[in-house]
C-alpha positions in Angstrom: 234.5 -27.1 269.7 231.6 -24.8 269.6 232.0 -23.4 273.1 234.8 -20.9 273.2 234.7 -20.6 277.0 235.1 -24.4 277.4 238.0 -24.4 275.0 239.8 -21.7 276.9 239.4 -23.5 280.2 240.5 -26.8 278.7 243.6 -25.2 277.2 244.5 -23.6 280.5 244.0 -26.9 282.4 246.0 -28.9 279.8 248.9 -26.4 280.0 249.0 -26.7 283.8 252.1 -28.5 285.0 250.0 -30.8 287.2 248.5 -32.3 284.0 252.0 -32.8 282.6 250.8 -31.2 279.3 248.6 -34.2 278.6 245.3 -33.6 276.7 241.9 -34.4 278.1 241.6 -37.3 275.6 244.7 -39.0 277.2 243.0 -38.8 280.6 239.8 -40.3 279.2 241.8 -43.2 277.7 243.8 -44.0 280.9 241.1 -46.3 282.5 240.9 -48.4 279.4 244.7 -48.7 279.3 244.8 -49.8 282.9 242.1 -52.5 282.4 244.1 -54.0 279.5 247.3 -53.9 281.6 245.4 -55.7 284.4 244.5 -58.4 282.0 248.2 -58.9 281.1 249.0 -59.0 284.8 246.4 -61.7 285.5 247.6 -63.8 282.5 251.1 -63.7 284.1 249.7 -64.6 287.5 247.8 -67.6 286.0 251.0 -68.8 284.3 252.8 -68.9 287.7 250.1 -70.4 289.9 250.0 -74.1 290.7 247.3 -75.9 288.6 244.3 -76.9 290.7 245.2 -74.5 293.6 242.8 -72.1 295.3 245.0 -69.2 293.9 244.4 -70.5 290.3 240.7 -70.6 290.9 240.6 -67.0 292.2 242.9 -65.7 289.5 240.7 -67.5 286.8 237.6 -65.9 288.3 239.2 -62.5 288.3 240.5 -63.0 284.7 237.0 -64.0 283.5 235.4 -61.0 285.3 238.0 -58.7 283.7 237.4 -60.1 280.3 233.6 -59.5 280.7 234.4 -55.9 281.8 236.6 -55.3 278.7 234.0 -56.7 276.4 231.3 -54.4 278.0 233.6 -51.4 277.7 234.3 -52.1 274.0 230.6 -52.6 273.3 229.7 -49.3 275.0 232.5 -47.5 273.0 231.1 -48.8 269.8 227.6 -47.8 270.8 228.7 -44.3 271.6 230.6 -44.0 268.3 227.5 -45.2 266.4 225.3 -42.6 268.3 227.9 -39.9 267.4 227.7 -40.9 263.7 223.9 -40.7 263.8 224.0 -37.2 265.4 226.5 -35.9 262.9 224.4 -37.4 260.0 221.2 -35.9 261.3 222.8 -32.5 261.4 223.9 -32.9 257.8 220.7 -34.3 256.3 217.7 -32.1 255.8 214.4 -33.9 255.3 211.5 -32.3 253.5 209.3 -33.9 256.1 210.2 -35.8 259.2 209.4 -39.4 258.3 211.2 -41.1 261.2 213.7 -40.0 263.8 217.2 -40.7 262.6 218.7 -41.0 266.0 217.6 -44.1 267.9 219.2 -46.3 270.6 218.8 -49.4 268.4 219.8 -47.9 265.1 223.4 -48.1 263.8 225.0 -46.9 260.6 226.4 -50.0 258.8 227.7 -48.4 255.6 227.5 -45.1 253.7 229.0 -43.8 250.6 228.5 -41.9 247.4 227.0 -43.5 244.3 226.2 -42.1 240.8 222.6 -42.2 239.6 222.2 -42.5 235.8 219.1 -40.8 234.3 218.1 -42.2 230.9 216.2 -39.4 229.3 214.2 -41.1 226.5 212.6 -37.8 225.5 215.7 -36.3 224.0 216.5 -37.3 220.4 220.0 -38.5 221.2 219.0 -40.6 224.2 221.2 -38.5 226.5 222.3 -40.1 229.7 222.8 -37.7 232.7 224.4 -38.6 236.0 224.1 -37.1 239.4 225.6 -38.0 242.8 223.5 -39.7 245.4 224.4 -41.0 248.8 223.5 -44.3 250.3 223.2 -44.7 254.1 222.6 -48.3 255.1 221.4 -48.7 258.7 220.7 -51.9 260.5 217.0 -51.3 260.0 216.6 -48.8 257.1 218.2 -47.9 253.8 218.3 -44.1 253.1 219.1 -42.5 249.8 219.9 -38.8 249.8 221.2 -36.3 247.3 223.2 -33.1 247.8 221.2 -29.9 248.2 221.1 -28.0 244.9 
């Protein structure tokens, strides 16, 4: 999004009749769609093979290999999504001092959200309670509390 030249080239390519007005995203998704269709095809082949035959053994091996491939693909997609979340978060959060690197291969964001912190000010005569928003970022190895920049 930040590179105007890339955006122009991408728009020109996507509008080309050869691409059938499909977006880049649709071309990136195609291999995953094909893999899942292959799984359905192999399931149908397994239904129609004779039990105990060599064809059934080969189809079962192919099915198992395809299942492993699909599982690996899904895990890699989740890992990339997690890394993208960490990159986005590291761009939003400003540390007063760098305590630890936010982006790590093993770190994942588990949950995040806004909370309200209540400050009980015992010094005021009325015991006034003030509130302010804070953000909780739960990672698989850290808990980070942040507040909006004032």
